[in-house]
C-alpha positions in Angstrom: 103.7 96.1 112.4 103.1 99.7 111.7 101.5 101.2 108.7 102.7 103.2 106.2 100.6 105.7 104.4 102.5 106.9 101.3 100.7 109.7 99.3 102.3 111.2 95.7 102.4 111.1 92.3 102.1 107.4 89.9 103.3 107.5 86.3 103.2 105.5 83.5 106.8 105.3 82.0 107.8 105.1 78.4 111.5 103.8 78.7 114.2 103.9 75.8 117.7 103.2 75.8 120.3 105.0 73.6 124.0 105.3 73.4 124.2 108.9 74.1 121.7 111.5 74.7 120.4 113.6 71.7 121.9 117.1 71.5 119.2 120.0 70.5 117.7 119.1 67.1 119.3 116.0 66.6 117.6 112.8 66.1 118.9 109.3 67.1 117.7 106.0 67.1 117.2 104.0 70.1 118.4 100.9 71.4 115.3 99.2 73.3 111.9 100.6 74.6 109.8 99.5 77.5 106.7 100.6 79.3 106.1 100.3 83.0 104.6 101.7 85.9 106.4 104.7 87.7 106.2 108.0 89.4 108.2 108.9 92.7 105.0 108.3 94.9 104.0 104.9 93.5 107.9 103.5 93.4 108.1 104.4 96.9 105.0 102.8 98.0 105.7 99.7 95.9 109.3 99.9 97.3 107.9 100.0 101.1 105.3 97.1 100.0 107.7 94.7 98.7 110.2 95.3 101.0 108.1 94.3 103.9 106.1 97.4 104.7 102.3 97.6 105.5 101.7 100.4 102.7 98.8 102.3 101.5 99.0 104.1 98.7 97.2 107.6 98.1 97.6 108.8 94.5 95.0 110.4 91.7 94.8 108.7 88.4 92.6 109.7 85.3 90.0 107.1 84.1 91.8 106.8 80.9 93.6 103.3 80.2 96.8 104.0 81.7 94.9 105.1 85.1 92.7 101.6 84.7 95.7 99.5 84.1 97.6 100.9 87.0 95.1 100.1 89.3 94.9 96.6 88.0 98.8 96.6 88.4 98.5 97.8 92.1 95.9 95.2 92.8 97.6 92.0 91.6 100.6 93.1 93.5 98.7 93.2 96.6 99.1 97.0 97.3 96.3 98.9 99.0 95.0 101.6 96.7 91.4 102.0 98.3 91.6 105.6 98.9 93.0 106.4 95.5 91.2 109.3 93.7 89.8 108.8 90.0 89.4 112.1 87.8 87.7 112.5 84.4 89.5 115.9 84.2 93.2 115.0 83.2 95.1 112.2 81.6 96.9 109.8 84.1 100.6 111.0 84.3 103.1 109.8 82.0 107.0 110.2 82.2 109.4 109.7 79.0 112.8 108.7 80.0 116.1 108.3 78.2 118.4 106.0 79.7 122.3 106.2 78.4 124.7 103.3 78.2 126.0 104.4 81.7 122.8 103.9 83.2 122.2 107.4 83.7 118.9 109.0 82.6 117.2 112.3 81.4 113.4 112.2 82.4 110.5 114.5 80.8 107.5 114.2 83.4 103.7 115.2 82.2 102.0 115.4 85.6 98.5 115.2 84.5 96.1 113.7 87.1 98.9 114.0 90.0 98.2 117.6 89.7 94.6 116.9 91.2 95.3 115.4 94.2 94.2 118.5 96.1 93.8 119.1 99.6 90.0 118.5 99.4 90.8 114.6 98.9 93.3 114.8 101.9 90.6 115.6 104.4 88.5 112.6 102.9 90.9 110.3 103.6 92.2 111.6 107.2 91.1 108.4 108.7 93.8 106.5 106.8 96.5 109.2 108.3 95.3 108.9 111.9 95.6 104.9 111.9 99.0 105.2 110.3 102.3 105.1 112.1 104.4 107.1 109.6 103.2 109.1 106.2 106.0 109.3 103.4 105.7 111.7 100.6 107.6 113.4 97.7 107.2 116.6 95.6 105.6 115.6 92.3 102.0 116.6 93.7 100.6 120.1 94.6 102.8 121.8 97.2 99.5 122.8 99.0 98.7 119.1 99.5 101.8 118.1 101.0 101.3 121.0 103.6 97.5 119.9 104.3 98.9 116.6 104.9 101.6 117.4 107.2 99.3 119.8 109.3 96.8 116.8 109.7 99.7 114.2 110.4 101.4 117.0 112.8 98.5 117.1 114.9 98.0 113.4 115.2 101.7 112.9 116.0 102.7 110.6 113.1 106.1 110.1 111.5 106.5 112.5 108.8 108.8 111.4 106.2 109.5 114.0 102.9 111.7 113.1 99.9 111.9 116.3 98.3 112.4 115.0 94.8 112.0 117.0 92.5 114.1 119.8 94.4 112.3 123.0 96.0 112.1 125.4 98.3 110.2 124.8 101.6 108.8 127.2 104.0 109.9 127.2 107.7 106.3 126.2 109.0 106.6 122.9 106.9 110.2 122.1 107.7 109.7 122.3 111.6 106.8 119.4 110.7 109.1 117.3 109.4 110.6 114.3 110.9 112.7 112.9 108.5 114.0 115.0 105.5 115.4 113.0 102.5 117.1 114.8 100.2 120.2 114.4 97.7 123.2 116.9 97.0 120.8 119.4 94.4 117.8 119.4 96.9 120.0 119.8 100.1 121.5 122.7 98.4 118.3 124.3 97.1 116.7 124.0 100.6 119.3 125.3 102.4 120.8 128.1 99.8 124.5 126.7 100.4 126.5 124.7 97.9 127.7 121.6 99.5 131.0 121.6 97.5 131.9 124.9 99.4 131.0 123.9 102.9 131.0 119.9 102.9 128.2 117.5 103.4 127.8 117.1 107.5 127.5 121.3 107.1 124.9 121.2 104.5 123.3 118.5 106.9 123.4 120.8 109.9 121.9 123.9 108.1 119.0 121.8 107.2 118.7 120.5 110.9 118.9 124.3 111.9 116.0 125.3 109.9 113.7 123.0 112.2 114.1 119.1 110.5 114.4 116.7 113.3 116.3 114.0 111.0 118.1 114.5 107.8 119.1 111.7 105.6 121.5 113.0 102.8 121.8 110.5 99.8 125.0 110.4 97.8 124.8 108.1 95.2 128.1 106.3 94.9 129.4 107.5 97.8 126.3 106.4 100.0 124.5 108.3 102.5 124.5 110.4 105.7 122.0 110.7 108.8 122.1 112.7 111.3 119.8 114.2 114.1 120.7 115.6 117.8 121.5 112.3 119.1 122.7 109.8 116.2 125.0 110.3 113.0 125.9 107.5 110.6 127.7 107.4 107.4 127.1 104.5 105.1 128.8 103.7 102.1 127.2 102.8 98.9 127.6 99.0 97.8 129.9 98.8 94.4 127.5 97.7 91.1 127.5 98.2 87.8 124.6 100.2 87.3 122.3 99.3 84.2 119.6 102.2 85.0 119.7 104.7 87.6 115.7 105.4 87.7 114.0 105.1 90.6 116.9 104.0 92.8 116.5 107.1 95.0 112.6 106.5 95.3 113.6 102.4 96.2 115.7 103.9 99.3 113.0 105.9 100.5 110.6 103.1 100.2 113.0 100.6 101.8 114.0 103.0 104.7 110.3 103.5 105.5 110.0 100.0 105.7 112.7 99.3 108.1 112.2 102.0 110.2 108.4 101.0 110.7 109.4 97.2 111.6 111.5 98.9 114.4 114.9 98.5 113.6 117.6 101.1 114.4 119.1 103.8 112.0 122.1 102.1 111.0 120.5 98.8 110.1 117.6 100.7 108.2 120.5 102.8 106.0 122.2 99.6 105.2 119.1 98.1 104.4 117.9 100.7 102.3 121.2 101.3 100.6 121.1 97.5 99.6 117.8 98.2 98.1 118.8 100.7 95.8 122.0 99.1 94.7 120.1 96.0 93.3 117.7 98.3 91.8 120.4 100.0 89.6 121.3 96.7 88.2 117.9 96.3 86.4 115.7 98.3 84.0 112.9 100.1 84.6 111.3 101.8 87.7 109.3 99.5 89.5 110.3 96.6 87.6 113.8 97.2 89.3 112.8 97.2 93.0 113.8 94.1 94.8 111.9 92.4 97.4 112.5 92.3 101.3 114.1 88.6 100.7 116.3 89.8 97.6 118.0 92.7 100.0 118.1 90.3 102.8 120.5 87.8 100.7 122.4 90.5 99.1 123.3 92.0 102.3 124.3 88.4 103.4 126.6 88.2 100.3 128.0 91.7 100.9 128.1 92.4 104.6 131.9 92.9 104.8 132.5 94.3 101.1 130.2 97.8 101.6 
């Protein structure tokens, strides 16, 4: 099996469930509290790992208790973090997450050490990138780091997957190096400068392809996802489940997609696998605790083959 290198953020998530989100100046009483591991990079790395991928995760953590606990957790679940960076200059990243009774979330991220994952560390782990089949990244680490990774991976002819979350503009040079761009509606609109409600889903995907990206995957929440490149087009419907917490649903999708494609399955099968993984994810609380295993996703697909 091919190797996946995930480069990105890692946070400690502090989750409180509430009936409704508070208004400005309002104090409310939470229903429950949970502390778990999170961060988009870590979520995607753990997802790809649990869903059958051969994964190395490159991140930056503080030497504080959160950082030490996070490293211990990754090692316990068998995730390779041998190229992670530990720093004294900043605390490990944190995220404060409110989840309402409809399963929607509101998140405040304090990046901390994630912003110290800089290009100089990437130069030190070039052998890891050279030895992998694909690189998966998100936007919770410095833009200059993402560009440095892309430039090296592109020269090495590695498959580059970029999930543009949180949403931000990307320069033309970077876009042309991306093999697979994974975006939701907001992210697609930010990059393309177009409104999906005005031009439609496929048209906004075409705008992104015109910018130089090889393949675009547009995630649409309860409506499923679209995938398009110059040879293939798929529209995959979502599975109907009761959402408890949508945290990490998109990250689970990305990790599952990377794992599926690296196994060599076709686009349609990989997209269905990723859609099923994210469906299971939203039925559970927390980021990484909600990520299913490969066995769970396959069992879910066997039961729901004719339902989605």
